[in-house]
C-alpha positions, 0 to 999 in steps of 0.5 A: 976524645980527641979522635971523637971530636975531630970529625965533628970539629971539622964538620963545624969548621967546614959549615962555618967556612961555607957560611962565611963564604956565602956572606962574602959572595953575597956581598960580592954580588951585591944583590943578596943572592947567595951562591949555591954552595959557593958555586955560581949557577951562571945567572949573574954572568948571563944577565950581565953578558946578555944586557951587553949583547948586540942583539939588545942594542940592535933588536930592530933587526929581528931574532933571525938577523944574521950577518957574515962575520967580518974578517980582517984581510989584507987588501987584495992586489988590484987586478990589472984593469982590462980595456973596455970592450969596443962599443959597436956604433949603431948604424943610423939608417936614413929615414925613409920618406912616408909613401904617399897614399896609393891611387884608389883602385879603378880611379882615373889615376889608377888606370893611368898608372896600372893599365899598361901593366895589365896590358903588357902582362896579357900580351906577354902571358896570354892566359885566359885569366890575364887577357880577361882581366885586361879586357874587363879593366878596359871595359870599366875604363870605357864605361867611365869615359862614356859616363863622363861624356854624357854628363859633360853634354848635359852640363854644356847643353844647360849652360849657354856660357859653355855651349859652343853653339852660342859662339858659332851656330852648329847648324849649317845655315846658322854657320853660313849666316855667321860667315856672311855677317863676318864678310860684311863686317870685314868689308866695313872695317877694311873700308874704314881703315882705307879712309884713315890709313894707307899701305907702304910697299917696299920693293926691289926692282929685281924681286920677282915676288914684288911683281906678284904682290903688285897685283894683290895690292891693286885688288885691295885698292879697287875693293876697299879704296886703299892708297899704296905708296911704293918705295924702291929700296934700290931706287929703280922702278919695277921690271913690269913698269907697275907703280911708275909713281914710286919714291926712293927709300930715304931711311924709312926701311932701316927705321922700320926694320925691313929685311926682305921684300916685298914688305908691307906696312899699314901707316896712319898719317898724323903727327906720330906717323904710326906704322904697323908691320903687316908682314915681309914676304908675299901675302894674299889679299885676304891675309893682308886685310885680316892682319890689318884689321887685327893689328889695327884693333890691337892698336886702337884704330878699330873699336871692339864692336867693329872688330868682333863683326869681322869674326866667324866665331864669337870670342869668349875668354877669361881675362887675365885679371880674373885669373890672377885673382883666383887663389887657393881658397877659391880653388878649394870651393868648386861652386865659387870657382865656377861662379867667378869664371862664369861671371867673367865670361857672361860679360862678353855675350 
């Protein structure tokens, strides 16, 4: 009986032990889930481990997130710092000035700059092409000059201010008439000067040209009535005995700047004793009268009408004041420029 009950007793004890172990495990787990035959199936462990996994704590990175593991390594020795490579300085080249636009082909400026080049090439390499190129360019240049000449003539003929015929007649008989008028005007002006002024004649007794000048002065005295005052620099009369009623220089020559003989001065009697130098050296009668009239007009001894009547060509010049008033704005407006100059010249008709 003892032998028969022993296996049963062992089985009972074993089952009872397992039940007690299950209760113990149930209490130990705290969730009431019995261990399977006292052996854990790993669910409780995996849940506790997974809830503490970094994936759940940092799930925003995604399922396939991967990072290399970090190994604790000793810091490597700092490598010796190598000197940086030399920096090559960039060469700063000077800024090239902008090239001015070239001359328009076949313009006047282009011909001035390039015509000689084509001519030299035709001479140095006289091929048919080079010579033809030069000859045709020359033809173009001549045609441009001819067109300019034609337009210039039209402009001059249509504008009396530019027409030289208004200053001196082109026709021969007209030119003779102008010359005759000038001759009469010169005679009239010279006689007026002879009435109001005289000539001082500085001479030296040994001067040969002074003897020649005496004849010229006598001619002016007879033609226009000039009075001549001979002044001897050396106090002696002329070798030929002309002008016996001479006077001796008393400082007039030094005051007037006489340096050579003969010397002539146009003198107007008055309180100021005005004297105008006509010249030093031998002068003809026509040259003496011409200088006397010009300088007398310049000094106000003759008015403008009296002076212009002595001229063979009518003077027409743009005055200085008008030229000074022309600025860049006027230069940029051709019509205004022409109007300004033309109006000034018209006043002199």
